[in-house]
N, C-alpha and C positions, 0 to 999 in steps of 0.2 A: 546403488540407487535403484529404486523400484521402477517398474514400468510407468506407474502413475506419475512419479516425480519426473521421469524423462519426458513424458507427454506435456506436463506442465512447463517444463523448462523450454521445450521446443516452441511453445506459444509466446514466449517472452522475447520479443525481438526489438523492443523499443525501450529506451530509458527516459526517465523524467528527472530533471535536476531542479531542486528548489533551494532557496537560501533562507535559513533561519538562524537565530542566534545560538551560540554555543550552549547556553543553559537549557534552552528548549530542546535541543538535540540530545543533550546528556540525559535529561529527564525522560524524553521519549524512549531512548534506547534502554534505559534502566527499567521502565515500566514494561516494555516489550519483553526484555529478558526475564523479568519476574513472572510474566505470564506465559513464558515458554514459547514465544513467537519471535520471528525475525521482524525487524522494522520494515523490511520490504513487503513482507506478507501483510502486515497491518495496513500499510499504505495502499496496497492493491485492494484490500477488502474495503477500506474507506472509499476509494474511488468507485469501486463496483456498487456499493450501497448508495453513494451520491448519484450515480448515473441512473440507477433504477428509480430512486425517489423522484428525480427531476427530469425523467425522459420526456414528459409531455409539457414541460415548462418552456415557454418561449423566451422569457427574459428574466434572468436570475438577479440582475442588479437593478 
């Protein structure tokens, strides 16, 4: 494991659990694998982009 990977791992101290149907999970995992990314990395990136895009939004719903 590289130093960068160790630093990234140290920053991950919280987990997020979601419920989706099996077909969505399978499709998501397949796409992630085909792109050479882990599902966790993709979810982290989606959350990061969502937070940046909406940081000044008061009410999303």
